[in-house]
PyMOL commands that place a pseudoatom at each C-alpha (Angstrom):
pseudoatom trace, name=CA, resn=MET, resi=1, chain=A, elem=C, hetatm=0, pos=[48.314, 11.131, 133.514]
pseudoatom trace, name=CA, resn=ILE, resi=2, chain=A, elem=C, hetatm=0, pos=[52.072, 11.601, 133.265]
pseudoatom trace, name=CA, resn=GLN, resi=3, chain=A, elem=C, hetatm=0, pos=[53.578, 10.683, 129.896]
pseudoatom trace, name=CA, resn=MET, resi=4, chain=A, elem=C, hetatm=0, pos=[57.290, 10.324, 129.253]
pseudoatom trace, name=CA, resn=SER, resi=5, chain=A, elem=C, hetatm=0, pos=[58.770, 10.830, 125.790]
pseudoatom trace, name=CA, resn=ILE, resi=6, chain=A, elem=C, hetatm=0, pos=[60.511, 8.062, 123.882]
pseudoatom trace, name=CA, resn=GLN, resi=7, chain=A, elem=C, hetatm=0, pos=[63.823, 9.872, 124.464]
pseudoatom trace, name=CA, resn=GLU, resi=8, chain=A, elem=C, hetatm=0, pos=[63.228, 9.792, 128.219]
pseudoatom trace, name=CA, resn=GLN, resi=9, chain=A, elem=C, hetatm=0, pos=[62.444, 6.070, 127.984]
pseudoatom trace, name=CA, resn=GLU, resi=10, chain=A, elem=C, hetatm=0, pos=[65.588, 5.161, 125.992]
pseudoatom trace, name=CA, resn=PRO, resi=11, chain=A, elem=C, hetatm=0, pos=[67.458, 3.844, 129.063]
pseudoatom trace, name=CA, resn=LEU, resi=12, chain=A, elem=C, hetatm=0, pos=[64.561, 1.456, 129.792]
pseudoatom trace, name=CA, resn=ILE, resi=13, chain=A, elem=C, hetatm=0, pos=[64.336, 0.442, 126.130]
pseudoatom trace, name=CA, resn=LYS, resi=14, chain=A, elem=C, hetatm=0, pos=[68.037, -0.460, 126.212]
pseudoatom trace, name=CA, resn=ARG, resi=15, chain=A, elem=C, hetatm=0, pos=[67.673, -2.287, 129.543]
pseudoatom trace, name=CA, resn=THR, resi=16, chain=A, elem=C, hetatm=0, pos=[64.633, -4.202, 128.250]
pseudoatom trace, name=CA, resn=ASN, resi=17, chain=A, elem=C, hetatm=0, pos=[66.372, -5.311, 125.049]
pseudoatom trace, name=CA, resn=GLU, resi=18, chain=A, elem=C, hetatm=0, pos=[69.469, -6.396, 127.000]
pseudoatom trace, name=CA, resn=PHE, resi=19, chain=A, elem=C, hetatm=0, pos=[67.229, -8.269, 129.464]
pseudoatom trace, name=CA, resn=ILE, resi=20, chain=A, elem=C, hetatm=0, pos=[65.449, -10.092, 126.614]
pseudoatom trace, name=CA, resn=GLU, resi=21, chain=A, elem=C, hetatm=0, pos=[68.773, -11.083, 125.060]
pseudoatom trace, name=CA, resn=LYS, resi=22, chain=A, elem=C, hetatm=0, pos=[70.460, -12.068, 128.336]
pseudoatom trace, name=CA, resn=TYR, resi=23, chain=A, elem=C, hetatm=0, pos=[67.668, -14.339, 129.576]
pseudoatom trace, name=CA, resn=GLY, resi=24, chain=A, elem=C, hetatm=0, pos=[66.428, -15.535, 126.163]
pseudoatom trace, name=CA, resn=ILE, resi=25, chain=A, elem=C, hetatm=0, pos=[62.928, -14.306, 126.883]
pseudoatom trace, name=CA, resn=LYS, resi=26, chain=A, elem=C, hetatm=0, pos=[60.286, -13.869, 124.187]
pseudoatom trace, name=CA, resn=LYS, resi=27, chain=A, elem=C, hetatm=0, pos=[58.844, -10.366, 123.807]
pseudoatom trace, name=CA, resn=LYS, resi=28, chain=A, elem=C, hetatm=0, pos=[55.343, -11.864, 123.702]
pseudoatom trace, name=CA, resn=TRP, resi=29, chain=A, elem=C, hetatm=0, pos=[55.851, -13.523, 127.096]
pseudoatom trace, name=CA, resn=LEU, resi=30, chain=A, elem=C, hetatm=0, pos=[57.300, -10.392, 128.688]
pseudoatom trace, name=CA, resn=ALA, resi=31, chain=A, elem=C, hetatm=0, pos=[54.543, -8.183, 127.232]
pseudoatom trace, name=CA, resn=GLY, resi=32, chain=A, elem=C, hetatm=0, pos=[51.954, -10.499, 128.769]
pseudoatom trace, name=CA, resn=LYS, resi=33, chain=A, elem=C, hetatm=0, pos=[53.662, -10.420, 132.165]
pseudoatom trace, name=CA, resn=VAL, resi=34, chain=A, elem=C, hetatm=0, pos=[53.613, -6.616, 132.307]
pseudoatom trace, name=CA, resn=LYS, resi=35, chain=A, elem=C, hetatm=0, pos=[50.175, -6.326, 130.672]
pseudoatom trace, name=CA, resn=ILE, resi=36, chain=A, elem=C, hetatm=0, pos=[51.247, -4.375, 127.579]
pseudoatom trace, name=CA, resn=ASP, resi=37, chain=A, elem=C, hetatm=0, pos=[49.758, -5.052, 124.156]
pseudoatom trace, name=CA, resn=GLU, resi=38, chain=A, elem=C, hetatm=0, pos=[52.219, -7.243, 122.234]
pseudoatom trace, name=CA, resn=GLN, resi=39, chain=A, elem=C, hetatm=0, pos=[52.436, -4.932, 119.207]
pseudoatom trace, name=CA, resn=LYS, resi=40, chain=A, elem=C, hetatm=0, pos=[52.883, -1.806, 121.344]
pseudoatom trace, name=CA, resn=PHE, resi=41, chain=A, elem=C, hetatm=0, pos=[55.576, -3.595, 123.346]
pseudoatom trace, name=CA, resn=SER, resi=42, chain=A, elem=C, hetatm=0, pos=[57.394, -4.487, 120.129]
pseudoatom trace, name=CA, resn=TYR, resi=43, chain=A, elem=C, hetatm=0, pos=[57.159, -0.848, 119.024]
pseudoatom trace, name=CA, resn=PHE, resi=44, chain=A, elem=C, hetatm=0, pos=[58.518, 0.201, 122.419]
pseudoatom trace, name=CA, resn=CYS, resi=45, chain=A, elem=C, hetatm=0, pos=[61.502, -2.160, 122.072]
pseudoatom trace, name=CA, resn=ASN, resi=46, chain=A, elem=C, hetatm=0, pos=[62.211, -0.568, 118.674]
pseudoatom trace, name=CA, resn=SER, resi=47, chain=A, elem=C, hetatm=0, pos=[61.946, 3.005, 120.047]
pseudoatom trace, name=CA, resn=ARG, resi=48, chain=A, elem=C, hetatm=0, pos=[58.721, 3.662, 118.152]
pseudoatom trace, name=CA, resn=PHE, resi=49, chain=A, elem=C, hetatm=0, pos=[56.247, 3.863, 121.061]
pseudoatom trace, name=CA, resn=ALA, resi=50, chain=A, elem=C, hetatm=0, pos=[56.358, 5.498, 124.483]
pseudoatom trace, name=CA, resn=LEU, resi=51, chain=A, elem=C, hetatm=0, pos=[54.802, 3.542, 127.340]
pseudoatom trace, name=CA, resn=SER, resi=52, chain=A, elem=C, hetatm=0, pos=[52.270, 5.082, 129.678]
pseudoatom trace, name=CA, resn=PHE, resi=53, chain=A, elem=C, hetatm=0, pos=[53.414, 5.902, 133.204]
pseudoatom trace, name=CA, resn=ASN, resi=54, chain=A, elem=C, hetatm=0, pos=[51.756, 2.747, 134.596]
pseudoatom trace, name=CA, resn=GLN, resi=55, chain=A, elem=C, hetatm=0, pos=[53.159, 0.516, 131.849]
pseudoatom trace, name=CA, resn=TYR, resi=56, chain=A, elem=C, hetatm=0, pos=[56.617, 1.992, 132.391]
pseudoatom trace, name=CA, resn=ASN, resi=57, chain=A, elem=C, hetatm=0, pos=[56.469, 1.336, 136.144]
pseudoatom trace, name=CA, resn=ASN, resi=58, chain=A, elem=C, hetatm=0, pos=[55.106, -2.198, 135.659]
pseudoatom trace, name=CA, resn=LEU, resi=59, chain=A, elem=C, hetatm=0, pos=[57.989, -3.012, 133.325]
pseudoatom trace, name=CA, resn=VAL, resi=60, chain=A, elem=C, hetatm=0, pos=[60.631, -1.510, 135.641]
pseudoatom trace, name=CA, resn=ASP, resi=61, chain=A, elem=C, hetatm=0, pos=[59.208, -3.418, 138.625]
pseudoatom trace, name=CA, resn=PHE, resi=62, chain=A, elem=C, hetatm=0, pos=[59.081, -6.715, 136.722]
pseudoatom trace, name=CA, resn=LEU, resi=63, chain=A, elem=C, hetatm=0, pos=[62.624, -6.407, 135.360]
pseudoatom trace, name=CA, resn=SER, resi=64, chain=A, elem=C, hetatm=0, pos=[63.983, -5.528, 138.807]
pseudoatom trace, name=CA, resn=LYS, resi=65, chain=A, elem=C, hetatm=0, pos=[62.222, -8.423, 140.539]
pseudoatom trace, name=CA, resn=TYR, resi=66, chain=A, elem=C, hetatm=0, pos=[63.226, -10.922, 137.837]
pseudoatom trace, name=CA, resn=GLU, resi=67, chain=A, elem=C, hetatm=0, pos=[66.869, -9.827, 137.895]
pseudoatom trace, name=CA, resn=LYS, resi=68, chain=A, elem=C, hetatm=0, pos=[66.928, -9.913, 141.693]
pseudoatom trace, name=CA, resn=TYR, resi=69, chain=A, elem=C, hetatm=0, pos=[65.529, -13.449, 141.679]
pseudoatom trace, name=CA, resn=MET, resi=70, chain=A, elem=C, hetatm=0, pos=[67.975, -14.573, 138.989]
pseudoatom trace, name=CA, resn=GLY, resi=71, chain=A, elem=C, hetatm=0, pos=[70.822, -13.100, 141.044]
pseudoatom trace, name=CA, resn=PHE, resi=72, chain=A, elem=C, hetatm=0, pos=[69.770, -15.236, 144.017]
pseudoatom trace, name=CA, resn=VAL, resi=73, chain=A, elem=C, hetatm=0, pos=[69.552, -18.327, 141.807]
pseudoatom trace, name=CA, resn=GLU, resi=74, chain=A, elem=C, hetatm=0, pos=[73.034, -17.670, 140.385]
pseudoatom trace, name=CA, resn=MET, resi=75, chain=A, elem=C, hetatm=0, pos=[74.462, -17.117, 143.881]
pseudoatom trace, name=CA, resn=GLU, resi=76, chain=A, elem=C, hetatm=0, pos=[72.824, -20.308, 145.147]
pseudoatom trace, name=CA, resn=THR, resi=77, chain=A, elem=C, hetatm=0, pos=[74.050, -22.302, 142.141]
pseudoatom trace, name=CA, resn=ASN, resi=78, chain=A, elem=C, hetatm=0, pos=[77.584, -20.934, 142.473]
pseudoatom trace, name=CA, resn=GLY, resi=79, chain=A, elem=C, hetatm=0, pos=[77.537, -21.753, 146.196]
pseudoatom trace, name=CA, resn=ARG, resi=80, chain=A, elem=C, hetatm=0, pos=[76.545, -25.362, 145.489]
pseudoatom trace, name=CA, resn=GLU, resi=81, chain=A, elem=C, hetatm=0, pos=[79.221, -25.696, 142.788]
pseudoatom trace, name=CA, resn=LYS, resi=82, chain=A, elem=C, hetatm=0, pos=[81.856, -24.355, 145.178]
pseudoatom trace, name=CA, resn=GLN, resi=83, chain=A, elem=C, hetatm=0, pos=[80.717, -26.775, 147.885]
pseudoatom trace, name=CA, resn=ILE, resi=84, chain=A, elem=C, hetatm=0, pos=[80.892, -29.740, 145.452]
pseudoatom trace, name=CA, resn=ILE, resi=85, chain=A, elem=C, hetatm=0, pos=[84.384, -28.709, 144.308]
pseudoatom trace, name=CA, resn=GLU, resi=86, chain=A, elem=C, hetatm=0, pos=[85.573, -28.389, 147.905]
pseudoatom trace, name=CA, resn=GLN, resi=87, chain=A, elem=C, hetatm=0, pos=[84.184, -31.850, 148.751]
pseudoatom trace, name=CA, resn=HIS, resi=88, chain=A, elem=C, hetatm=0, pos=[86.057, -33.426, 145.845]
pseudoatom trace, name=CA, resn=ASN, resi=89, chain=A, elem=C, hetatm=0, pos=[89.352, -31.748, 146.791]
pseudoatom trace, name=CA, resn=ILE, resi=90, chain=A, elem=C, hetatm=0, pos=[89.346, -33.311, 150.281]
for i in range(1, 90): cmd.bond("trace and resi %d" % i, "trace and resi %d" % (i + 1))
show_as sticks, trace
zoom trace
């Protein structure tokens, strides 16, 4: 099995912590979604534990899908707001 070092995982650690802060997500919830033990996930977020290859890929995939979905929601919401503003300016 391929194992990456903590140093190699630093960009994902940073992305994960920014994701948690941006969306107000609990670490426990996110750990459950990507099937990583809660304590190990906490250690990972604090640069004290390197994820396995499968855990790493599960986390990357989840973050990407979630952010893509949230981008669509933001675009849809902004589109509706723009439409409402345009209707009121008529």
